[in-house]
C-alpha positions in Angstrom: 74.2 2.4 43.0 71.5 0.8 40.8 68.2 2.4 40.6 65.1 0.5 39.7 62.0 2.2 38.3 58.7 1.0 39.5 56.2 0.2 36.8 52.6 1.4 37.1 49.8 0.1 34.9 47.9 2.9 33.4 44.4 2.6 31.8 43.4 5.4 29.5 40.0 6.8 30.4 38.1 8.2 27.4 37.4 11.9 27.6 34.0 13.6 27.2 34.4 13.9 23.4 35.1 10.2 23.0 32.2 9.3 25.2 29.9 11.4 23.1 31.0 9.6 20.0 30.3 6.2 21.5 26.8 7.3 22.6 26.1 8.7 19.1 27.1 5.4 17.5 24.9 3.4 19.9 21.9 5.7 19.3 22.4 5.4 15.5 22.5 1.6 15.8 19.3 1.6 17.9 17.6 3.9 15.3 18.5 1.5 12.5 17.0 -1.4 14.4 13.9 0.4 15.5 10.6 0.4 13.7 10.0 3.2 11.2 7.8 6.2 12.1 7.3 7.7 8.7 7.7 6.4 5.1 7.2 7.8 1.6 7.9 6.6 -1.9 10.8 8.5 -3.5 11.2 6.5 -6.7 11.6 3.0 -8.2 13.8 1.0 -10.5 12.7 -2.5 -11.6 11.6 -4.4 -8.5 13.3 -2.0 -6.1 11.6 1.0 -4.5 13.4 4.0 -3.0 11.6 4.3 0.3 12.3 7.4 2.4 12.1 6.0 5.9 12.3 8.6 8.7 13.9 11.0 6.2 16.6 8.5 5.1 16.4 7.0 1.5 16.6 3.2 1.5 16.6 1.0 -1.6 14.2 -1.9 -0.9 13.5 -4.9 -3.1 10.0 -6.4 -3.3 9.5 -8.9 -0.4 12.2 -7.4 1.7 11.8 -5.7 5.1 13.7 -2.6 6.3 13.1 -1.1 9.8 9.8 -3.1 10.1 8.6 -1.9 6.7 7.9 -4.7 4.2 7.6 -3.8 0.5 4.7 -6.0 -0.7 4.4 -4.9 -4.3 5.6 -2.2 -6.7 3.8 -1.0 -9.8 4.4 2.2 -11.7 3.9 5.2 -9.4 2.6 3.2 -6.4 3.9 0.8 -3.8 2.2 -1.3 -1.2 4.0 -1.6 2.2 3.1 -3.6 5.2 3.8 -2.7 8.8 2.7 -4.8 11.7 0.3 -6.7 9.5 -1.5 -3.6 8.1 -1.0 -2.5 4.5 -0.7 1.0 3.1 -0.4 2.4 -0.4 2.3 4.9 -1.2 2.2 7.1 -4.2 5.2 8.6 -5.9 5.5 12.2 -4.8 2.6 11.8 -2.4 2.5 12.6 1.3 4.5 10.4 3.7 2.6 7.8 5.7 2.8 8.2 9.5 3.4 4.8 11.0 3.6 6.0 14.6 1.4 3.9 16.8 1.2 1.0 14.4 1.0 1.7 10.7 -2.0 3.8 10.6 -1.8 5.8 7.4 -3.5 9.1 6.7 -6.5 8.3 4.6 -9.2 10.4 3.0 -12.9 10.1 3.9 -14.7 11.0 0.7 -14.5 10.7 -3.0 -16.0 13.0 -5.6 -16.6 11.7 -9.1 -17.9 13.5 -12.2 -19.9 11.6 -14.9 -18.5 11.4 -18.4 -20.5 12.2 -21.5 -22.3 8.8 -21.5 -23.4 9.3 -17.9 -20.9 6.7 -16.5 -18.6 7.4 -13.6 -15.1 6.3 -14.6 -12.0 7.0 -12.5 -8.4 5.9 -12.1 -7.4 4.0 -9.0 -5.4 1.0 -7.8 -5.9 -2.6 -6.8 -3.1 -4.1 -4.6 -1.0 -1.1 -5.5 -1.4 -1.5 -9.3 -3.1 1.1 -11.5 -6.5 0.3 -12.9 -9.5 2.1 -14.5 -12.7 1.7 -12.6 -16.3 1.9 -13.8 -18.8 2.5 -11.0 -21.5 -0.2 -11.2 -24.1 -0.1 -8.4 -25.7 -3.3 -9.9 -22.6 -5.4 -9.4 -22.4 -7.4 -6.1 -18.6 -7.3 -6.0 -15.7 -5.6 -7.7 -15.6 -7.4 -11.1 -12.7 -7.9 -13.5 -11.7 -10.1 -16.4 -9.3 -13.0 -16.0 -6.8 -11.1 -18.2 -6.9 -8.1 -15.8 -6.5 -10.4 -12.8 -3.4 -11.9 -14.3 -2.0 -8.4 -15.0 -2.6 -7.5 -11.4 -0.9 -10.7 -10.2 -4.1 -12.2 -8.7 -4.1 -15.9 -8.8 -7.9 -16.3 -9.4 -7.5 -20.1 -10.0 -7.1 -20.4 -6.3 -10.2 -18.4 -5.6 -13.6 -19.8 -4.6 -15.4 -21.2 -7.7 -18.9 -20.2 -8.5 -21.3 -19.1 -11.2 -22.7 -15.7 -12.2 -25.8 -14.9 -14.1 -25.4 -12.8 -17.2 -27.6 -11.9 -20.2 -26.1 -15.0 -21.9 -26.8 -17.3 -18.9 -24.7 -18.6 -16.1 -20.9 -18.4 -16.5 -18.2 -19.8 -14.2 -16.4 -17.3 -12.0 -13.8 -17.2 -9.3 -14.3 -15.1 -6.1 -11.1 -13.6 -4.5 -10.2 -11.2 -1.8 -8.3 -8.0 -2.8 -5.8 -6.8 -0.2 -6.5 -3.1 -1.1 -8.7 -1.0 -3.4 -7.7 2.6 -3.8 -9.7 5.5 -5.3 -8.6 9.0 -4.9 -6.9 9.3 -1.5 -9.2 6.7 0.0 -8.0 3.1 0.5 -10.3 0.2 1.5 -8.8 -3.1 2.6 -10.0 -6.7 2.2 -12.5 -6.2 -0.7 -14.3 -9.1 -2.3 -14.0 -9.4 -6.1 -15.3 -11.6 -8.8 -13.1 -12.7 -11.7 -15.0 -13.4 -15.0 -13.8 -15.2 -18.1 -15.3 -12.5 -20.4 -13.4 -9.5 -21.7 -14.0 -6.2 -19.9 -12.8 -2.7 -20.8 -12.9 -1.6 -17.1 -12.8 -3.0 -13.6 -16.3 -2.8 -12.3 -16.5 -1.0 -8.9 -19.3 -2.9 -7.3 -21.0 -3.0 -4.0 -18.2 -4.8 -2.1 -16.5 -1.5 -2.3 -19.4 1.0 -2.6 -21.3 -0.2 0.5 -18.3 1.0 2.6 -19.6 4.5 1.7 -22.7 6.7 1.9 -23.4 7.6 -1.7 -25.0 10.9 -2.8 -25.6 11.9 -6.4 -26.4 15.4 -7.5 -26.8 15.8 -11.3 -23.4 14.7 -12.8 -21.6 14.5 -9.4 -21.3 11.4 -7.3 -20.0 11.8 -3.7 -18.9 8.8 -1.7 -18.6 9.5 2.1 -16.7 6.9 4.1 -18.8 5.0 6.7 -17.2 4.4 10.1 
């Protein structure tokens, strides 16, 4: 007698462990595609910055975007990043920027400067993420810099608004530009008007286009700038 075995089609059903693995992979993929919540500058090499995004180091080239964070510029110990149209300045070794709710970075509210021996207030800061030396000048209408300094900072002043400025030697041609960010201490101000002059200057003049954003108070050799809101 011939026996015939019936064939049964069997489909393997993944067990609980396999299902957990699949879920973990899907969650990881979603996390990579989601917008970043926190970012910090961990280092730099050439035109690449090591951005620590949500605790994970990522190498990002200038102009590239990772998890919604675009690296705008990189200069020395500072990087400018942009998230949802708003820019923030990251400092090497500084605190991480909290981007939850739309790129709002923690920002200080006041600056304290001490006069040097000549009575001038001079301080280090940054323009568009690049380091500069400022000289506070309450008589200057705008932030002022030389053409050489503008070129070093990557500012194309030739495309700025042409005009003239009165000096002790008469009227000189200038270009008016808009700076993406001006940083002093832990305070960053965005969209600051600046004037680029053809004459040589030892410092960038920190004029009223920046200073009027603050309430100024001077006591002896100390100048305090309190942010207006």
